[in-house]
MARNU-344583 format. One line per 4 residues: number of its first residue (from 1); their letters; for each residue x negated, y negated, z negated of N, C-alpha, C. Coordinates in Angstrom, 1 decimal, decimal comma. Last residue first. Layout:
N
NUM) a) X/Y/Z/X/Y/Z/X/Y/Z; ...
//
This chain:
316
316) fitt) 16,0/19,2/-31,5/15,7/18,3/-32,6/16,7/17,1/-32,4; 17,0/21,2/-29,9/16,4/21,5/-31,3/16,5/20,4/-32,2; 17,8/19,5/-28,2/18,8/20,4/-28,1/18,4/20,8/-29,8; 15,1/18,5/-26,8/16,3/17,5/-27,1/17,8/18,3/-28,2
312) liik) 14,1/20,8/-26,0/13,6/20,6/-27,4/14,6/19,2/-28,0; 15,6/21,6/-23,8/15,7/22,3/-24,8/15,5/21,8/-26,2; 15,1/19,0/-22,3/16,3/19,6/-22,5/16,6/20,4/-23,8; 12,1/19,4/-21,6/12,5/18,4/-22,5/14,2/18,4/-23,1
308) pirh) 9,4/21,1/-22,0/11,0/21,5/-21,8/12,2/20,8/-22,8; 6,7/19,5/-20,4/7,9/19,6/-21,6/9,3/19,8/-21,4; 5,7/20,4/-17,9/5,4/20,2/-19,0/5,8/20,2/-20,5; 7,8/22,7/-15,6/7,6/21,8/-16,3/6,9/21,3/-17,5
304) kdta) 7,7/25,0/-14,6/6,5/24,3/-14,2/6,4/23,2/-14,9; 8,0/28,7/-16,0/8,7/27,2/-15,8/7,4/26,1/-15,5; 6,6/30,9/-16,0/7,5/30,5/-15,0/7,7/29,2/-14,8; 4,9/30,5/-18,6/4,6/31,3/-17,2/5,1/31,1/-16,3
300) tsyt) 6,5/29,6/-20,6/5,2/28,8/-20,0/4,8/29,5/-18,8; 9,6/29,6/-20,3/8,7/30,4/-20,2/7,5/29,4/-19,7; 13,2/29,5/-22,2/11,9/28,6/-21,7/10,7/29,2/-21,5; 16,3/29,3/-22,9/15,1/29,8/-22,7/14,0/29,1/-21,8
296) glnh) 18,8/27,8/-25,1/18,4/27,9/-23,9/16,9/29,0/-24,1; 20,6/27,5/-27,3/19,2/26,7/-27,2/18,7/27,0/-26,1; 22,3/29,4/-27,7/22,7/28,5/-26,8/21,2/27,5/-26,7; 21,4/30,9/-29,7/21,6/31,7/-28,2/21,5/30,6/-27,5
292) ilpn) 22,0/29,7/-32,0/20,8/30,2/-31,4/20,4/30,5/-30,0; 25,1/29,8/-31,8/24,0/28,5/-32,0/22,7/28,5/-31,9; 25,6/32,6/-31,5/25,7/31,7/-30,4/25,0/30,2/-30,4; 23,3/35,4/-32,6/24,2/34,0/-33,1/24,3/32,7/-31,8
288) tnqs) 22,2/36,8/-31,1/23,9/37,1/-31,2/24,3/36,0/-31,9; 19,2/36,5/-29,4/19,9/36,3/-30,3/21,7/36,2/-30,1; 18,1/36,4/-26,7/18,7/37,7/-27,2/19,2/37,4/-28,2; 17,1/33,8/-26,5/17,7/33,9/-25,4/18,4/35,5/-25,7
284) tkhy) 15,6/33,6/-28,8/16,6/33,0/-28,7/17,4/33,5/-28,1; 13,2/35,1/-28,2/13,9/35,4/-29,1/15,2/34,8/-29,2; 12,1/33,5/-26,0/12,5/34,9/-25,7/13,6/35,2/-26,6; 11,2/31,0/-27,7/12,3/31,2/-26,7/13,0/32,6/-26,0
280) lktt) 9,2/32,6/-28,7/10,3/32,0/-29,7/11,7/31,7/-28,7; 7,4/33,3/-26,9/8,1/34,4/-27,8/8,9/33,6/-28,7; 6,8/31,2/-26,0/7,1/31,7/-24,8/8,1/33,0/-25,9; 5,5/30,2/-28,4/6,6/29,5/-27,5/7,5/29,9/-26,7
276) mnri) 3,2/31,6/-28,9/4,3/31,6/-29,8/5,6/30,9/-29,4; 2,0/31,4/-26,4/2,3/32,7/-26,8/3,5/32,4/-27,8; 1,1/28,3/-26,8/1,9/28,9/-25,7/2,3/30,3/-25,6; -0,5/28,8/-28,9/0,5/28,1/-29,2/1,6/28,4/-27,9
272) atsv) -2,8/30,2/-27,7/-1,9/30,9/-28,9/-0,4/30,2/-29,0; -3,6/28,6/-26,0/-3,1/29,9/-25,6/-2,6/30,3/-26,6; -4,5/26,7/-27,4/-3,5/26,4/-26,6/-2,9/27,6/-26,0; -6,4/28,0/-29,2/-5,3/27,4/-29,7/-4,4/27,0/-28,6
268) tnle) -7,8/30,9/-27,9/-7,7/29,4/-27,8/-6,4/29,0/-28,6; -7,7/34,3/-29,5/-7,1/33,2/-28,5/-7,7/31,8/-28,7; -10,4/36,2/-30,4/-9,4/35,2/-30,9/-9,1/34,3/-29,8; -12,6/38,1/-31,1/-11,3/38,2/-29,8/-10,0/37,5/-30,6
264) lddh) -14,7/37,2/-31,4/-14,1/37,4/-32,7/-12,5/38,1/-32,1; -16,2/37,3/-29,0/-16,6/38,0/-30,2/-15,6/38,3/-30,9; -14,4/35,5/-27,6/-14,8/36,7/-27,1/-15,2/37,6/-28,5; -15,2/32,9/-29,5/-13,7/33,6/-28,9/-13,5/35,1/-28,7
260) lqvt) -18,1/32,8/-28,6/-17,5/32,9/-30,1/-15,7/33,5/-30,0; -18,1/32,4/-25,9/-18,5/33,6/-26,6/-17,8/34,3/-28,0; -16,9/30,2/-25,9/-15,9/31,1/-25,2/-16,7/32,4/-25,3; -18,4/28,0/-27,1/-17,1/28,6/-27,8/-16,7/29,6/-27,2
256) rtdw) -22,1/29,1/-27,2/-20,7/28,5/-26,6/-19,5/29,2/-27,3; -24,7/28,3/-29,4/-23,7/29,5/-29,1/-22,2/28,8/-28,5; -26,0/26,1/-30,7/-25,8/26,6/-29,2/-25,3/27,8/-28,6; -25,0/25,9/-33,4/-24,6/25,3/-32,4/-24,8/25,3/-30,8
252) gsgh) -25,0/29,7/-34,9/-25,5/28,0/-34,3/-24,9/27,2/-33,5; -23,4/32,0/-36,4/-24,1/31,5/-35,1/-24,1/29,8/-35,2; -21,2/32,8/-38,1/-22,9/32,6/-38,5/-23,7/32,4/-37,4; -18,6/33,4/-37,7/-19,4/34,1/-37,0/-21,1/34,1/-37,1
248) iirl) -17,4/31,6/-39,5/-17,1/33,2/-39,3/-18,4/34,1/-38,8; -18,4/29,4/-38,4/-18,9/29,8/-39,8/-18,4/31,4/-39,9; -17,3/29,2/-35,9/-19,0/29,0/-36,0/-19,3/29,7/-37,4; -15,0/29,0/-36,3/-15,4/30,2/-36,0/-16,7/30,3/-36,0
244) iknq) -14,5/26,4/-37,7/-14,1/27,8/-38,4/-14,8/29,1/-37,9; -14,9/24,9/-35,4/-16,1/25,0/-36,4/-15,8/25,9/-37,3; -13,3/25,9/-33,3/-14,3/26,2/-32,9/-15,5/26,0/-34,3; -10,6/25,0/-35,0/-11,0/26,0/-34,8/-12,2/26,0/-34,5
240) fvqp) -11,2/21,8/-34,3/-11,1/22,6/-35,8/-11,2/23,8/-35,7; -11,1/22,0/-32,1/-12,6/21,5/-32,3/-12,4/22,2/-33,4; -8,2/22,2/-31,5/-9,6/23,5/-30,9/-11,2/23,0/-31,6; -6,9/20,3/-32,7/-7,3/21,3/-33,3/-7,8/22,5/-32,9
236) kkmt) -8,0/18,1/-30,7/-8,5/18,0/-31,8/-8,2/19,7/-32,7; -7,2/18,8/-28,1/-8,4/19,3/-28,2/-9,2/19,3/-29,6; -4,3/18,0/-28,0/-4,6/19,6/-27,8/-6,0/19,8/-28,6; -4,9/15,4/-26,9/-4,6/15,8/-28,3/-4,5/17,0/-28,3
232) tkpi) -6,0/15,7/-24,3/-6,6/15,5/-24,8/-6,3/15,6/-26,3; -3,7/17,3/-22,9/-5,2/18,3/-23,2/-6,0/17,5/-24,1; -0,5/16,3/-24,5/-1,5/16,2/-23,9/-3,1/16,8/-23,8; 1,5/18,9/-25,6/0,9/17,7/-26,0/-0,3/17,3/-24,7
228) fawa) 3,3/21,3/-25,7/2,7/20,4/-24,4/2,4/19,4/-24,5; 4,2/22,0/-28,2/3,0/23,2/-27,5/2,6/22,6/-26,0; 5,9/20,9/-29,9/4,7/20,2/-29,6/3,5/20,9/-28,6; 7,3/23,2/-30,7/7,8/21,7/-30,1/7,0/20,7/-30,0
224) paay) 5,9/25,1/-31,5/6,6/25,4/-30,0/7,3/24,2/-29,8; 4,6/24,5/-33,8/3,8/24,1/-32,7/5,1/24,4/-31,4; 4,9/24,7/-36,6/6,3/23,6/-35,2/5,5/23,6/-34,2; 1,7/24,4/-37,4/3,3/24,5/-37,9/3,8/23,8/-37,0
220) vvas) -0,7/25,2/-37,0/0,0/25,2/-35,9/1,6/25,1/-36,2; -2,1/24,7/-39,5/-2,5/24,1/-38,4/-1,5/23,8/-36,9; -0,9/27,1/-40,7/-0,6/25,5/-41,3/-1,1/24,7/-40,3; -1,9/29,0/-39,3/-0,6/29,0/-39,1/-0,1/27,5/-40,0
216) lilt) -4,7/28,7/-39,9/-4,4/28,5/-38,6/-2,5/28,3/-38,8; -4,8/29,5/-42,6/-5,2/28,5/-42,0/-4,7/28,2/-40,8; -4,1/31,9/-43,1/-3,5/31,2/-44,4/-4,2/29,8/-43,6; -4,0/34,0/-40,9/-3,1/33,8/-41,6/-2,8/32,6/-42,4
212) ryin) -6,6/33,3/-39,4/-5,2/33,2/-38,9/-3,9/33,4/-39,7; -8,6/33,4/-41,5/-8,6/32,3/-41,1/-7,0/32,3/-40,0; -8,3/36,3/-42,4/-7,9/35,4/-43,1/-7,5/34,0/-42,6; -8,8/37,4/-39,9/-7,4/37,6/-40,1/-6,7/36,6/-41,2
208) vkvk) -11,5/37,0/-39,7/-10,0/36,3/-38,7/-9,3/36,1/-39,2; -12,3/38,5/-41,9/-12,3/36,9/-41,8/-11,6/36,0/-41,0; -11,4/41,0/-40,9/-10,9/40,5/-41,9/-11,2/39,1/-42,4; -13,4/41,0/-38,6/-12,2/41,1/-38,4/-11,1/40,6/-39,7
204) ynla) -16,1/40,8/-39,6/-15,5/39,6/-38,9/-14,0/39,7/-38,8; -16,2/41,9/-43,1/-16,6/42,0/-41,6/-15,9/41,0/-40,6; -17,8/40,7/-45,8/-16,4/40,9/-45,2/-16,4/41,0/-43,6; -20,3/39,6/-47,0/-19,3/41,2/-47,7/-18,5/41,3/-46,6
200) sski) -20,8/37,5/-46,2/-21,2/38,1/-45,5/-21,1/39,6/-45,8; -18,8/34,6/-46,4/-19,2/36,0/-47,0/-19,6/36,8/-45,9; -17,3/32,4/-45,3/-18,4/32,4/-45,1/-19,5/33,9/-45,9; -14,6/33,1/-46,2/-15,1/33,0/-44,8/-16,2/32,9/-44,3
196) lpyl) -14,9/32,8/-48,8/-14,3/34,5/-48,4/-14,7/34,4/-46,9; -15,7/30,5/-49,6/-16,4/31,6/-50,0/-16,2/32,8/-49,3; -13,5/29,0/-48,3/-14,8/29,2/-47,6/-15,8/30,2/-48,4; -10,6/28,4/-49,4/-11,3/30,0/-48,9/-12,6/30,0/-48,0
192) lhlr) -10,8/25,8/-50,0/-10,4/26,8/-51,0/-11,0/28,2/-50,2; -11,6/24,3/-47,6/-12,4/24,1/-49,2/-11,9/25,4/-50,0; -9,5/25,4/-46,0/-10,9/26,0/-45,4/-11,7/25,7/-46,8; -7,3/23,8/-47,2/-7,2/25,6/-47,3/-8,8/25,9/-46,7
188) rygk) -8,3/21,6/-46,1/-8,0/21,4/-47,6/-7,8/23,1/-47,8; -8,1/21,9/-43,6/-9,5/21,4/-43,9/-9,5/22,0/-45,4; -5,5/22,1/-43,2/-6,3/23,1/-42,7/-7,4/23,2/-43,5; -4,6/19,6/-43,6/-4,3/20,7/-44,7/-5,0/22,0/-44,0
184) kikt) -5,7/17,9/-41,4/-5,9/17,9/-42,8/-5,7/19,2/-44,1; -4,1/19,1/-39,5/-5,7/19,5/-39,5/-6,1/19,2/-40,8; -1,7/18,1/-40,3/-2,0/19,4/-40,4/-3,4/19,8/-40,7; -2,1/15,2/-39,7/-1,3/16,0/-41,0/-1,8/17,3/-41,2
180) nihp) -2,6/15,6/-37,1/-3,6/15,4/-38,0/-3,3/15,4/-39,3; -0,3/16,6/-36,0/-1,3/17,2/-35,7/-2,6/16,7/-36,7; 1,4/14,3/-36,8/1,8/15,4/-36,9/0,5/16,5/-37,3; 0,1/12,0/-35,2/0,1/12,0/-36,8/0,5/13,4/-37,4
176) lwtl) 0,5/13,3/-32,2/-0,7/12,7/-32,9/-0,6/12,8/-34,4; 3,1/13,3/-31,3/2,9/14,2/-32,3/1,5/14,1/-32,6; 4,4/11,2/-29,8/2,8/11,7/-29,4/2,5/13,1/-30,2; 6,8/9,7/-30,5/6,7/10,9/-30,0/5,6/11,8/-29,4
172) rcdl) 6,8/7,2/-30,9/6,6/7,4/-29,8/6,4/8,9/-29,0; 7,2/7,5/-33,4/8,3/6,7/-33,2/8,0/6,8/-31,4; 6,3/10,6/-35,0/5,9/9,1/-34,7/7,0/8,8/-33,8; 7,0/12,9/-37,4/7,8/12,6/-36,2/7,3/11,0/-35,8
168) tvgl) 5,9/15,7/-39,0/6,1/14,5/-39,0/6,2/13,8/-37,8; 7,5/18,3/-40,7/7,4/17,7/-39,2/7,0/16,2/-39,4; 8,7/19,0/-43,3/7,4/19,5/-42,5/6,6/18,9/-41,2; 11,6/18,2/-42,4/11,2/19,6/-42,3/9,9/19,9/-42,5
164) ykvt) 10,4/15,3/-41,6/11,6/16,5/-41,5/11,3/17,6/-41,6; 9,0/12,1/-41,8/8,9/13,5/-42,1/9,9/14,2/-42,4; 8,2/9,2/-39,4/9,1/9,8/-40,8/9,0/11,6/-40,7; 6,6/6,7/-38,5/6,7/7,8/-38,8/7,7/8,5/-39,5
160) stwp) 6,9/3,8/-39,2/6,7/4,1/-37,5/6,7/5,9/-37,6; 10,1/2,5/-40,2/8,6/3,2/-40,5/8,4/3,6/-39,1; 12,3/0,1/-41,2/11,8/0,9/-40,5/10,3/1,2/-40,8; 14,2/0,0/-44,5/13,1/-0,4/-43,7/13,1/0,5/-42,7
156) tptq) 17,2/-0,4/-45,1/16,8/0,4/-45,0/15,3/0,2/-44,1; 19,1/-2,6/-47,6/18,4/-2,1/-46,1/17,6/-1,2/-45,9; 22,0/-2,0/-48,9/20,5/-1,9/-49,2/20,1/-1,6/-47,8; 24,3/-1,0/-49,2/24,2/-2,6/-49,3/23,0/-2,6/-49,7
152) llti) 24,3/1,8/-48,4/24,7/1,3/-49,6/24,2/-0,2/-50,2; 22,2/0,7/-45,8/22,6/1,8/-46,6/23,1/1,6/-47,8; 21,8/-0,7/-42,9/22,1/-0,8/-44,2/22,9/0,1/-45,3; 19,2/-1,1/-40,6/20,1/-0,3/-41,3/20,6/-0,4/-42,7
148) nthp) 18,0/-4,1/-39,4/18,0/-2,9/-40,3/19,5/-2,1/-40,4; 17,5/-5,5/-36,3/18,3/-5,7/-37,9/17,6/-4,1/-38,2; 16,4/-5,5/-34,2/16,2/-7,2/-34,5/17,0/-7,0/-36,2; 14,1/-3,1/-32,8/15,6/-3,5/-33,2/15,2/-5,3/-33,9
144) rscc) 12,3/-3,7/-30,0/12,2/-3,3/-31,1/13,3/-3,8/-31,6; 10,7/-2,9/-26,9/11,9/-3,2/-27,4/12,1/-2,9/-28,8; 9,0/-1,5/-25,2/8,3/-2,9/-26,5/9,7/-3,0/-27,1; 9,7/1,9/-24,7/9,7/0,7/-24,7/9,2/-0,2/-25,5
140) ktfi) 9,7/4,6/-26,2/8,9/4,1/-25,4/8,6/2,9/-25,0; 11,2/5,6/-29,2/11,5/4,8/-27,8/10,0/4,8/-27,4; 12,8/5,9/-32,1/12,1/6,6/-30,9/12,4/5,8/-29,6; 13,0/4,6/-35,0/13,6/4,3/-33,8/12,5/4,9/-32,7
136) taqs) 13,6/5,4/-38,2/13,0/5,2/-37,2/13,5/5,1/-36,0; 14,3/5,2/-42,2/14,7/4,9/-40,8/13,8/4,5/-39,9; 14,7/7,0/-45,2/13,9/6,2/-44,0/14,7/6,0/-42,7; 15,1/6,8/-48,8/15,7/7,1/-47,4/14,6/6,3/-46,5
132) kavn) 14,0/5,9/-51,0/13,1/7,0/-50,5/13,7/7,6/-49,1; 15,7/4,0/-51,7/14,5/3,5/-51,7/13,7/4,5/-50,9; 18,1/5,5/-52,3/18,0/4,5/-51,0/16,9/4,2/-50,6; 19,0/8,4/-53,2/17,9/7,3/-53,4/17,5/6,9/-52,0
128) lkik) 22,4/8,9/-53,9/21,2/9,0/-52,6/20,0/7,8/-53,6; 24,4/11,2/-55,1/23,8/9,8/-55,5/22,6/10,1/-54,3; 27,8/12,3/-55,1/26,3/12,9/-54,4/25,6/11,5/-54,4; 30,6/12,4/-55,7/29,5/12,7/-56,5/27,9/12,6/-56,2
124) wkql) 32,6/12,7/-53,7/31,9/14,1/-54,4/30,7/14,2/-55,0; 32,9/10,0/-53,3/34,0/11,1/-53,4/33,3/12,5/-54,3; 30,5/9,1/-52,4/31,1/8,6/-53,7/32,1/9,5/-54,1; 30,3/10,3/-50,1/29,3/10,3/-50,9/30,0/10,4/-52,3
120) wlel) 32,2/9,0/-48,3/32,4/10,9/-49,1/31,3/11,1/-49,9; 31,8/6,8/-48,5/33,0/6,7/-49,3/32,9/8,4/-49,6; 29,4/6,7/-46,7/29,3/6,6/-48,2/30,9/6,6/-49,2; 30,2/7,9/-44,5/29,7/8,3/-45,4/29,7/7,9/-46,7
116) tply) 31,8/5,7/-43,7/32,6/6,9/-43,7/31,7/7,9/-44,6; 30,0/3,4/-43,5/31,1/3,1/-44,2/31,4/4,6/-44,6; 28,2/4,6/-41,2/27,7/4,8/-42,4/28,7/4,7/-43,5; 29,1/4,1/-38,5/29,3/5,6/-39,3/29,1/5,5/-40,7
112) hqlk) 28,0/1,5/-38,1/29,6/2,0/-37,9/29,6/3,2/-38,6; 25,2/2,4/-37,9/25,8/1,2/-38,8/27,6/1,4/-39,3; 25,0/3,9/-35,8/24,8/4,6/-36,7/25,4/3,5/-38,2; 25,8/1,9/-33,6/26,4/3,3/-33,9/26,5/4,0/-35,2
108) nisf) 23,9/-0,1/-34,3/25,1/-0,5/-34,0/26,3/1,1/-34,5; 21,8/1,5/-33,3/21,9/1,2/-34,6/23,5/0,4/-34,8; 22,1/1,5/-30,4/22,0/2,6/-31,2/22,1/2,4/-32,9; 22,0/-1,2/-29,7/23,3/-0,5/-29,7/23,2/0,9/-30,4
104) dptq) 19,0/-1,7/-30,5/20,6/-2,5/-31,1/21,6/-1,8/-30,9; 17,8/0,0/-28,7/17,5/0,2/-30,2/19,1/-0,6/-30,9; 19,7/0,6/-25,7/18,8/0,0/-26,4/18,9/0,3/-28,0; 21,1/3,1/-24,7/20,2/2,1/-23,9/19,1/1,5/-24,6
100) stst) 21,3/5,3/-27,6/21,9/4,2/-26,6/20,8/4,1/-25,6; 22,0/7,7/-30,4/21,3/7,3/-29,3/21,7/6,7/-28,0; 21,3/8,6/-33,6/22,3/8,0/-32,5/21,3/7,6/-31,4; 21,1/10,8/-36,1/20,6/10,4/-35,0/21,7/9,7/-34,0
96) fatd) 20,3/11,6/-39,5/21,5/11,1/-38,6/20,6/10,8/-37,2; 19,5/14,6/-41,6/18,9/13,3/-40,9/20,5/13,2/-40,0; 18,7/16,2/-45,2/19,7/15,5/-43,8/19,1/14,2/-42,9; 18,0/18,4/-47,0/17,6/17,4/-45,7/18,3/17,4/-44,7
92) dayq) 18,9/20,3/-48,7/19,0/19,1/-49,2/18,4/18,0/-47,8; 19,7/22,4/-46,1/19,6/22,6/-47,5/19,6/20,8/-48,0; 19,7/20,9/-43,3/18,9/22,0/-43,8/18,5/22,1/-45,5; 21,0/19,1/-40,6/21,2/19,6/-42,0/20,2/20,9/-42,0
88) yiki) 22,0/16,6/-38,9/21,2/18,0/-38,8/20,8/17,9/-40,2; 24,1/15,0/-36,5/23,9/15,2/-38,2/23,0/16,6/-37,9; 24,8/12,2/-34,5/24,4/13,8/-34,4/23,9/14,0/-35,9; 27,6/10,3/-33,3/26,2/10,8/-34,3/26,0/12,2/-34,4
84) nast) 29,6/9,9/-32,3/28,4/9,1/-31,5/27,2/9,5/-32,6; 31,9/11,5/-33,2/31,2/11,7/-31,8/30,1/11,1/-31,3; 30,9/12,3/-36,8/31,3/11,3/-35,6/30,9/11,7/-34,1; 31,7/13,5/-39,7/31,6/13,7/-38,7/31,9/12,9/-37,4
80) pida) 31,3/13,8/-43,1/32,1/13,6/-41,9/30,6/13,7/-40,8; 30,6/17,6/-44,7/30,1/16,1/-44,2/30,9/15,4/-43,1; 31,4/19,9/-45,5/32,6/19,0/-44,9/31,8/17,5/-44,7; 29,1/20,9/-46,7/29,5/21,8/-45,2/30,5/20,5/-44,8
76) iyln) 28,0/20,6/-49,3/27,7/19,6/-48,1/28,3/19,7/-47,0; 28,8/23,0/-50,3/29,2/21,6/-50,8/29,0/20,3/-50,1; 27,4/24,8/-48,7/28,7/25,2/-48,9/29,5/23,7/-49,0; 24,6/24,1/-49,6/24,9/24,4/-48,3/26,8/24,0/-48,3
72) yfhh) 25,2/24,7/-52,4/24,7/23,4/-52,1/25,0/23,4/-50,3; 25,2/27,7/-52,2/26,1/26,7/-53,0/25,9/25,4/-52,5; 22,4/28,2/-51,3/23,9/28,6/-50,4/25,1/27,5/-51,2; 20,7/27,4/-52,9/20,9/26,6/-52,0/22,1/26,8/-51,5
68) yyqd) 20,7/29,9/-54,9/21,8/28,7/-54,8/21,8/27,5/-54,2; 19,1/31,6/-54,5/20,6/31,9/-53,8/21,2/30,8/-53,8; 16,9/31,4/-56,3/16,7/31,7/-54,9/18,1/31,4/-53,9; 17,8/29,0/-58,9/17,9/30,6/-58,2/17,7/30,4/-56,7
64) kpfg) 18,2/27,2/-61,7/17,5/27,3/-60,5/17,3/29,0/-60,0; 21,8/26,6/-62,1/20,5/27,1/-62,5/19,6/27,5/-61,6; 23,5/23,4/-61,0/23,1/25,0/-61,3/21,8/25,4/-61,7; 25,1/20,6/-61,5/24,2/21,2/-61,5/24,4/22,7/-61,7
60) akse) 26,6/19,3/-64,8/26,5/19,2/-63,2/25,3/20,2/-63,0; 27,1/19,4/-67,4/28,2/19,1/-66,7/28,2/19,2/-65,1; 25,9/21,1/-70,1/25,6/20,8/-68,7/27,0/21,0/-67,7; 26,0/19,5/-73,2/26,6/20,3/-72,3/26,0/19,8/-70,7
56) kiss) 23,0/19,6/-75,6/24,0/18,8/-74,6/25,0/20,1/-73,6; 22,1/19,8/-79,0/22,4/20,8/-77,7/23,2/19,8/-76,9; 18,9/17,6/-79,5/20,3/18,4/-79,8/20,9/18,8/-78,8; 15,6/18,3/-79,3/16,8/17,7/-78,8/18,1/18,4/-79,5
52) lsnq) 12,6/19,1/-81,4/14,2/19,8/-80,6/15,3/18,7/-80,5; 9,4/19,3/-81,7/10,8/18,6/-82,0/11,9/19,1/-80,7; 6,5/19,6/-81,5/7,4/20,6/-82,6/8,9/19,9/-82,8; 6,8/19,2/-78,0/6,0/19,3/-79,2/6,7/20,5/-79,9
48) ykvq) 10,4/19,2/-77,5/8,7/18,4/-77,1/8,1/18,7/-78,1; 12,9/21,0/-75,7/11,7/20,6/-76,5/10,4/19,8/-76,6; 16,2/20,3/-75,1/15,0/19,8/-74,9/14,0/19,9/-76,1; 19,1/22,1/-74,1/18,2/21,7/-75,3/16,6/21,4/-74,9
44) fsrn) 22,1/22,9/-72,8/20,7/22,6/-72,7/20,1/22,2/-74,0; 24,9/25,1/-71,6/24,0/23,8/-72,4/22,9/23,9/-72,5; 27,9/25,7/-69,9/26,7/25,9/-70,1/25,7/24,4/-70,7; 30,6/25,4/-69,0/30,2/25,8/-70,6/29,0/26,1/-70,6
40) tlfs) 30,2/27,0/-65,6/31,0/25,8/-66,7/30,6/26,2/-68,3; 29,1/29,0/-64,1/28,7/27,5/-64,0/29,2/26,6/-65,1; 30,4/31,0/-64,8/28,9/31,1/-65,1/28,5/29,7/-64,8; 33,2/30,7/-64,0/32,6/31,0/-65,6/30,9/31,0/-65,7
36) ailr) 32,7/30,2/-61,2/33,1/29,1/-62,5/32,8/29,7/-63,9; 32,0/33,1/-60,6/31,1/31,8/-60,2/31,4/30,5/-61,4; 34,8/34,4/-61,1/33,3/34,5/-61,8/32,4/33,4/-61,9; 36,3/32,5/-59,6/36,6/32,3/-61,1/35,2/32,9/-61,8
32) vlsp) 35,4/33,4/-57,1/35,4/31,7/-57,3/35,5/31,6/-59,1; 36,3/36,2/-57,5/34,9/35,7/-57,1/34,4/34,5/-57,6; 39,1/35,9/-57,3/38,4/36,4/-58,4/37,1/36,3/-58,2; 39,2/34,9/-55,0/40,0/33,8/-56,3/39,0/34,2/-57,3
28) diga) 37,1/34,7/-52,4/38,1/35,6/-52,8/38,6/34,6/-54,2; 37,1/32,1/-50,2/36,7/32,9/-51,0/37,6/33,5/-51,9; 38,1/29,8/-48,5/38,8/31,2/-48,4/38,0/32,1/-48,8; 37,0/27,3/-49,1/36,6/28,1/-48,2/37,0/29,1/-47,7
24) qylk) 38,7/26,3/-51,3/39,0/25,9/-49,9/38,3/26,9/-48,6; 37,2/27,9/-53,2/38,8/28,1/-53,1/38,9/27,7/-51,5; 35,0/26,2/-53,1/34,8/27,1/-52,7/36,1/28,2/-52,8; 35,7/23,5/-53,6/35,4/24,0/-52,3/35,1/25,3/-51,8
20) yilg) 35,9/23,6/-56,1/37,4/23,5/-55,3/36,8/23,7/-53,7; 33,6/24,3/-57,0/34,5/25,4/-57,2/36,1/24,9/-56,0; 32,6/21,8/-56,5/32,1/22,8/-56,3/33,0/24,0/-55,6; 33,9/19,9/-58,3/33,8/20,1/-56,8/33,5/20,9/-55,7
16) phwv) 33,4/20,5/-60,6/34,8/20,9/-60,2/34,4/20,7/-58,8; 30,3/20,4/-60,5/31,1/21,9/-60,7/32,7/21,6/-60,4; 28,3/18,7/-58,8/29,7/18,6/-59,2/30,3/19,7/-59,5; 24,9/18,6/-58,7/26,0/19,1/-58,2/27,3/19,0/-59,0
12) tdyv) 22,4/18,0/-59,9/23,7/17,1/-59,8/25,0/17,2/-58,8; 20,3/19,6/-59,4/20,9/19,1/-61,0/21,9/18,0/-60,8; 19,8/19,7/-56,7/20,5/20,9/-57,3/21,0/20,9/-58,6; 19,0/17,0/-56,3/20,2/17,7/-55,3/20,6/18,5/-56,0
8) nevd) 17,8/14,5/-57,1/18,0/15,9/-58,2/19,2/16,4/-57,4; 19,1/12,3/-54,7/18,1/12,6/-55,9/18,7/13,7/-56,6; 18,4/12,6/-51,6/19,4/12,8/-52,4/18,5/12,7/-53,6; 17,7/10,7/-48,7/17,0/11,3/-49,9/18,1/11,9/-50,8
4) lllm) 18,5/11,1/-44,9/18,8/10,4/-46,4/17,8/11,4/-47,6; 16,8/9,4/-42,5/16,9/10,4/-43,1/17,2/10,0/-44,5; 18,2/8,6/-38,8/18,1/7,8/-40,6/17,9/9,2/-41,2; 16,8/7,2/-36,0/16,9/8,7/-36,9/17,4/7,8/-38,4
//
């Protein structure tokens, strides 16, 4: 997997290129002209303390707005494809993967594709931050690559973990680095919310809702992807939850965790994650979007496979 880092993505989109692609996408010409009039002939000025810079024309990028990522999605929609490469895009997060029996063959596939990508980036004035781009090999074997992936004449160093859309992927897909990262985030949120969770002025139900909404949601981020990790790994988020439930309940360490969950009407972490997973795949099976519908179905109640490999391969 190769993950690209685009420099100042929303500030460097080339206006003429974007307008051209809007026309090519079949958007009504009058609407394109309206968008073009809004993007062109814009200027900016910088103020530092009591000093003002001269007025400069803005020749690229667009104003910060919640809808402008749609323009960027359209701008990069014609990224070159290859039969040997899978491309994963979400706004400015782009990843490329290739698979083979050996790491070196997989690297060759990806390296063969990159010159085409580099020409496309140059044509549409998209600048990469090569120093922040990452590459990793997902494998359980001991064989490691003998060469690096070269991007814009710069070798991209191999890393044991990469982060994509907030998910930390380790080279053996144990999910342990991701879980550790999310638990640390959970502790940071606990530190901020501790006065509320500890407060005797709030009842159990309110405090459990605070925990479930603001803390647990961060810990179980992307849980349907790692719902079937080994029990020893799943124990870490469960221990984290047990600590918080004792704070909410105000009980000592001699109180059994089963009683805590019963009193506070809260599922264990593993049960909550499996419910989320079943609900997710149930929604995908009924979605009218063919891309989502084709992800398939999976049920933790009826399917006996510990890991839904086919579906996870489709997602990631």
